[in-house]
N, C-alpha and C positions, 0 to 999 in steps of 0.2 A: 630657764626651767631646769630644776634639779635632774640629775642623771636618772634617779629612780622613777621619775614621772614620764620619761621619754617613751617608754614602752606602751603607755596607755593610749587607747584609741581616741582620735579626735572626734568629738561629737558636736554637731551644729544644731542649735535649737532656735526656732523662730518665735518672736514675741511681738510686742508693739513698741515702736520707738517713742520714748517719752521725754528724754532729755539728751540733747546731742553731745557727742564726744566719744572717745575711744579710751578704754582702760584695760589694764592687764594686771592680774595679781592672784593671790590665794583667796579662797572663799571663807567667809564667816557665815555659818548656817544659823538662821534665826527663825524658830518656829514657835508660834503662839497657839496653844490649844485652848479649846473652850473649857470654862470652869464647870465643874460638877456641882449643881445647885441642889442641896438637900430639900426635901419636901416633907412637912409634918404639920400637924394641928397644934396651935398655940392655946394653952389653957386660958379661959376667960379672965382669970385673975392676973395674968401676965401680959394682957394685950396693951395696956398703957405703956408698960416697959418696952414692948416690942416696937411701938411707934417711936418712942424715944431713941431706941437703937437705930432706927431708920434715919431720924433727924440727925443723929450724931455722924452717921456714915456720909450723909450729904454734906455736912459741915467739913469733915475731914477731906472729902474728895475735892471740895472747893479750894481748900487750903493747898492741897497737892497741885492742883491745876495752876493756881496763882504762882506757886513756886516754879513750876515748869515754864510758865510764861516768862518769868524773870530770867531763867537759864537760857531760854531760846533767844530772848532779846539780847542777852549778853553775847551769845555765841554766833547767832545768825542775823540778828537785827530786829527792829520793831515791826516791820511788815510781816515777817514770819511768825512773830509772837502773836500777832492778831489772829492767826489761825485759831487760837484757843478761845477767842471771844465766843465762838459758836458753842464751845464746850461749856462755858459758864452759863450761856443762855439755856442750854439743856437742863442744867441743874436748877435754874430759876424758873423753869417752865411749870407753872402751877397746875396745868392740865396733867402733866406726867406724874407729879407728886400726888395730886388729888386722886387720880385714877388708881394709883398704887394703894393709897389708904382705903379707897372705896373697895378695891379688890380684897384687901385684907379684912375689912369689916364684914364683907359679904360672905367670904369663904372661910375665914378663920385660919388660913394657912400662914406659915411663917413669912416674914416680910421679904426674904430673899426670893421665894417662889413668886410672890405677888409682883414684886418689882421686875423680875425677869420676864413674867408674862406680859406686863404692860410695855416694857421697853422693847420686847420682841415685836409687838404689834406696831410700834412706831418705826422700828427698823424695816419691817416688811413694807410699810406704806411708802417710805422713801426709796426703798430698793426697787419698787415697781414704777418709779417715775421715769418717763421717757428721756427727759433731758439729762445728758451724761453728767454735767457738772452737779446738778441738783441730786441726781441719783447717788453720787459719791458722798453726799452729806449724810447718808445712812451710816457711814463710817464714824462720823462725829458722835452719833448717838450710841453706836456699838462700843466705841472707845470709852465713853463716859460710863455706860452701863457696866462694862467690864471692871472699871475702877471702883464703882460703888459696890459691886458684888464682892470684889476682893476685900474691901474694907469691912463689909458685913461679915465675911467669912474669916477675916483675920489672916488673909493670904497676901503674898507679894508675887509678882510675875517676873519673868526673865527680862533682863534689861540690856539695851544696846550699849550701855556704859561699859560692858565687858569688852568692847572693841578697843584694844590698847595697841594694836599694830595695824599698819596699812592693809586693808582687806576689801574685797568685793563682797558686799552684803547681799546674801541670797535668802529671801524670806517668803513665807506663804502670803503674808501681807504685812504692811507696816502702818501702824496707826499714828496719829499726830503725837500722842504721848510717848510712843516708842522713840520718835525722832529726837526728843529732848535730850536723851542720853548720848546721842551720837557726837563724837569728837570729829568735827568737819575735816581736821587734818589727817584723820585715819581712814575715812571712807573713800575708796577709790571709785566705786560705782554702786548703784542700787538695782537689784533685780528682784521682781516679785512674781509669784505664781498668778495672783489675781491683780485687780486694779485696772485703771485706764489712764488716759492722758491727763485727766483732771484729778487724779487721786492725790492725797496729801504727800505720799512718798515722792511723787513727781514734783510737787511744789517745793519740797525740801531739797530734792536733788538739784533742781534748777538754781535754787538759792545758794547751794554750796558749789554750784558749777561743776557737778560730777555727772557722768553719763548715767542714764537710767533706761531700763527695758522692763515693761510690765506685761501682764497677761501671758507669761511663759508657763503654761500649764504643767503642773506636777514636776517642775524642775527641782524642787526641794527633795523629791524622792530619788533623784538621780545623783545629787551632789553630796559629797562627804566633806566635812570641815577640812580645810587645807588643800582641797583640789585647786588646780590652776584654771582660771577662766579669763577669757577675753570678751569684753562687753563692747558691742558696736551700737552706740546710742543713735546713730544715723539711720541704720537700716533695721533696728530692732532685733539684732542677732546676738546670741550668746554662744560662744564656742568653748566647750570644755576640753581641757588638755590639748590646746592648739599646737600644731607642728611648728618646727622652726621656719618652714616655708610660709605658713600662715602668718606667723609673727612678723616676718620680714615684709610680707605684702601689706599688712596692716600698718606697719611703720610708715610706709610710703603714702598709704591712704590718709593717715592722720595728718601728715604734713600738708597734703593737698587740701584737705577739708578745712584746716585752720586758715589757710591762705584764702580759700573761697569765702569763708564766713567774713573775713575782713573786707573782702571786695563787696559783699552784700551790704555791710554797714556803711561803707563809703558811698555806695550808690544810693542808699536810703537818705543820705543828706542832700541829694540832688532832687529836682522836681520830677514828678511822675509824668514824663513826656516821652512819647515814642520817637523813633528815629526820624519819622516824617513830620514831627512837630505837633502831634495830637496829644493834648493834655488829658489825663485820666484821673478822676477823683477816687481816692482811696480813703475809706473811713474804717472805724473800728467797731467791733461788737463787744459790749460789756454787760456784766450782770450785777456788779457791785459798784458803789460810789468810789471806793478806794482804787478801782482800776483806771481811774482818770490818769494816774501817774504813768501807767503803761501806754495810754493813748499818746501822751506827750513824749515819752521816751522813744517810741517808735515812729513819731512824727506823722501820725494819721491826721487826716483833715476833718476832725470832729468824730462824732459817733453816728454810725449808720443803723445801729440796733442796740437799744437799751432794754434788756429783758427785765421788766419790773417785778416779775413774780418772786425773785429772790428776796425782796423786801417782806413778802408775805411768808415764804417758807422758812426764812431764817428765824422768824419770831414765832412761827406756828400759830399765827393769829392774823386777823385782818387789821393792818395798820390804819391809823386815823388819817384824815385828810392832811392835817398839819404835819404829821410824821413824813408822809409822802412828799409834801411840798418842800420840806427841808432837804430831803434826799435829792429830789430833782433839781432844786435850785443850786445845790452845791456843785453838781455836775455841770449844769448850764453855765454858771458864773465862772467856773474854773476853765472852761473851754471856749468861752466867748472870745471873738465873734464867730467861731466855727459852729456849725449846726449840731444839734443833738436830736436824733430821731428816737422818740420814746414810744415803745410799743405797749399798748394797754395789756392788762392782765391776761396771761395765757396760763391759766390755772384750772384745775379740775380734771376729771377723767384719769389721765395717766400722771397728773401732778397733784395728788391730793395733799392736803395739810393734815398731819396727824392731829387727832383730837377734834376734827370738824366733820365727822361722819354725816351730820345732819345737812351739811352743805354739799358734800361730795360723796354720795353713796357709791358702794362698790359696783363696778360695771364689768360685764363679760368681755366687752370689746372697747376699752377706753380710748383707743386711737380714733375711733369713730364716734366718741361719746360726748358727754356733758362737760365741755371745756371751753376755755377762751371766750370768744364773743358770745357764744351761746349761754354760758354761765352769767356773763355780765349783763346781758339783756334780760335775763331772768331775775337778776338781783340789782335793780336800778340804783338802790341806795349805795351799795358797794361800788358800783360803776361810777356813779356821780361823784363820790368822794375822790376817786382817782382822776377823773376828768377835770374837776375843779383844781386839784393839786397841779396837774400838768399846765392848765391855763394860767394859774398864778405864777408858775415858774417861767412861763413864756415872757413875762415882763422883764426878765433879767438876762435875756440872751435870745439866740435864734433857736427856737424849738419847732420841731415837726411832730405831729401825732400820727400814729399808725395802728390800725386794727388788725389783730390776727384772726386766722381761720374764717375769713369772710367767704361765704359760699355763693352769694349772688347780690343783685342790686337792691332787693327789698331789705335784706339784712343790713347792708351798708346804710340805707336810708334810715332805718330804725336807730342805728348807732349815732348817726349824725343828728337825729332829732333829739336824742338825749344830750348830745354835746351842745346843741342850741339852747336847751333848757339851762344848762350850766352857765353858758355865756350870759343869758338873761339874768340869772341869779347874781352873778358877780357884778354885772353892770348896775343892777339895782342897789347893790351895797357900795358901789363906788370903788370896787377892787380892780386894779389895773391888770390887763392881760393883752397879748398881741391879737388884735382884731383881725389880722391877716394871717393867722396861724394856718400853715399848710397841713392838710389832712390826707393821708394815703391809706392804701390797703395792702396787706400782705397777699401775695398770690401763692397759695400753697395747697389749695383744694382744686381738683380737676374742673369742677363746675365753674370756679372763678376764672380759671385759665381759658375755658371755652367761651365764657361770656366777658372776656376782658374788654371787648369793644363797648359793652354796656357799662361796666364798672368805671372805665376810663372817663366817661362823661361826668361822673360825680366825684372824681379823685384829683388831687393835685400831683400825686406821684404813685408809682407802684414799687413794692419791694418784693422780690421773688425769694421765697423760702425754699430753696432746692431740697433740703433734707426731707421735709414732709411731702413736697410735691412729687419727688421721685418715688417715695414710699407708696403714696396713694396711686400714682399712675401705673406702677408695676405690681401693685398688690404685694409688696415686700415689707415684712416687719423687720426693720433694719437692726433691731436689737436681738433678733432671733438667730442664734449661731448656726442653726441648721439651714437657713436660707439666706444668710447675710451675703453670700457670694453672688446672689442674683441681683443685688442692689447695684445697678449700673448707671452712673451719671451720663454715660455716652450712649445709652439706648436711643435708637432713632426716634422713639415716641417722646423722649425727654427733649431731644434737640429740636424737634419740630414744634413741640408745645412752647418751648422757650421763644422760638422765633415768632410764633403767632402772638404771644403776649406782648413782646417787644414792639412788633409792628403795629398792633392795635393801639398801644399806648402812644406811640409816636404820631399816629394819625390824629390823636386828640391833643398832640403837642405837650404831653407830660413825660417826665423822665422815668427811667427804670433802673433800679439798683438790684443787686443780688447780695443777700446777706447770709445765704446758706454756705455750707462747707465748700462747695465748688468755687466760690469766689476767692477763698484763701489758698487754693491749690494752684501753684504756678503752671501746672500742666493744663488745667482747664481754663484758666483766666483768659488766654488769647481767644479761645473759642467763644466765650461769653462776650468779649468785646467785639469780636468779628460779627456776632449775631446782632449787635447793636446796643448792648447794655451800656448805660451811661456812667454808672458808678459801681464800685465794688466795696464790700464791707466785710471785715474779717477779724479774727482774733489778733490783737496787736502784734505779737511776735512774728506773725506771718507776713507782715507788711514788707520787710526788706526783700524777701525772696520774690514776691510778686512785682515790686517796683523794679528790681534788677532786671527781670525778664522784660517788663514794659520798655525799659530803656535800651533793650537789645533787639527790638523788633519794630516793624512798621505796621501801622494800622491797615495799610493796603494788603499786606500779607495776612493779617488776622482775618480780614474779610474774605480773602481767597480760601483760607482754612475753613471758615464757617460754611462757605458755599460748597466746598468739597464734602464736608461732613454731612450736609443736608442731602447730598446725592448718594451717600452710602447707606447700606441696609443692614449693617451689623455693628453691634456695640463694640465688639473687639476691633473691628476695622477703624471705627471712629477714634477709639482710644489710641490705637497705634499711630494714627495720623497726628493726634494731639501730642503724643509723646515724641514723635519724630520732630515736630515743629519746635518743641521745647529743647530737645537734645542738640539740635543744630545751632541753637542760639546761646545755650548755657553750657559752658565748659568748666568742669571742676578740675583745675590743673594743679 
C-alpha cells in the first residue's frame, strides 16, 4: 500500500459471498444510472415513422448483442456467451413488442415512453418471483431494455472496457452486457451493491475465477476510484484501506484456503462413504438443460431436483409437449443410468410469467396463493402436456416424477389421476414409457408434514423442500430483509417436523431426500443424515464440501448429534451443536 494511503482508517463491510477467493488492489468505480426517458405526444402523421424507429432500434440492439456474444465467447468461452441467449429471446418476445406497439397506438406517446412502461412491467413481474435464480432474470430484461432505450435516444453508456489496469471492480450492479467489455486479465475481483449468488456478475466472476462479493449495500458511495480494497470471497467481506497487519493475516488465510479447496476436490473423487462404512447418495439440483455439465463435473449421482419452470419462464410462454420432451430427454440420456427427479411445474403466484396475466392474476399473498400443483390441477391441458413429456422421456433413462406444493392426500390423488390418464393416452398410441415410473411428493407445506403418514401410503418417495417448509412453519418471508434473521433452519419446530416426516416415510418403507438449501450446507448435512434422511440433493458446486465432511464423520456420531438436537429447545443451541460437530471434523489448515 502506498505511503499516502496508510493513514486512512480501515473499514470492514459485510456482503454476501458469491465467488470464492481473496484479492487485493485498487478500485475501479463503475456506476450505471437510469436513463432519462422523454415523454411527448407523437403527431398522427408521424406514427408510422415512429414504429419504424422502434423496429430499427430492436434490429440494432440484436446486432449489438450478437457482437457481445462473439466477444464473450472469445474471451471467456461458449458457456458464458450463452448467457446472452436470454437477451436475444427478450428481443424476440412478440408479447413485449406487441404490447409496446399497442401502448403506442392507444396512448399516442413516443415509443421510448411506451417501451419503457411495458418493459418495466416485465421487470417488476420477474423481480417479485420468489425463486432467487429466476428473480435474477429481471436483470436480463433490464439490460436489454436499457440498450434498446439507448439506441432510441442515440446514447451510449459507460463501459468496463475502460478497465486497462488490474483493479477491483466496485459497482452498483453489473449487467451481462457490462461484462462483455471486461478484460479478464485486469479484473482482480468484483464487488456490487446489489445482486445475489445467482446474479450474472457472479456467473462471470466464477468463469474468470476471481473473487466476488455481492449485496454490499451502498459501498459505491463510500469508495473513491483508486482506493485500496481487500476482497474476501469466502466470508463475503470487503475491507477498505486494510492495515499491514490485516494484509499479513489474509496472506496466511489465502494459502490455507487454497490448500483446503484442493483437499475438497481430491475428496470429491472418492465415494461418499462415512468412516463407519455408510454410503450416502448425493445428487444435484438443476434448472436448465446445460447444467448437466456441472452435474458431471462435480460427480453428483444424478439429479435430485430438476426445476422445470425455467423452461416456461425463459420463453415467457407455455412450451409445447414436444419442446418439454426434448429438454427432459436430453438431461435423462446425458446422465443415464443415474436417476433424474423431475419436479412438475412450480409456477404461478410468486412466479408469474410476464404477458400471461390471464393465467396468473396478481395476488396479495402469492406465497400462499395460486401456484404449483394448484395451478396445474386447475389447468389440466397444460399439466397433461408436461406429464406426457416426462413419461415419454422416461423411456430413455431412469426418471422419477415429483409433485410440488402437495397439501394433502386428496390433492395427491387428483394429480395421480391425471397422470393415469396420460399413461392411458400414451399406451393407446403405442408410445413407450417406463410403466414402473416412481412418483413422489415434495414435503414443503406443514399440512403435508403433519399428514406424512397418509401421503406415504400413496408415494414412492418423499423430497423435503426445506426452503418453503421452514418459511411456512415459522411464518417467515425469507426474502423480506426485515425478518430474514428469523429464518432459522435449526428451530426446534423444524428439527422435530423433519424427524416426523422421515419416521413416517420409513414406516411405509419409502426413501426421503432433502433438496432444499439445508442439504447443501455442510454444517446442517450431518443433522439431516442423523435424523434419517436417505439422500441429499444440492447445487452441484456444493457437492465437494458436503462429501468431504461425510468422509470425515461416522453415521453413529451423526445420529447422536440428531438425538441431542431433538432434546434442545433453542435454535441457537442446536446451531451451535451442529457448528461444533462440523468444526471438530473439518480443519482448514
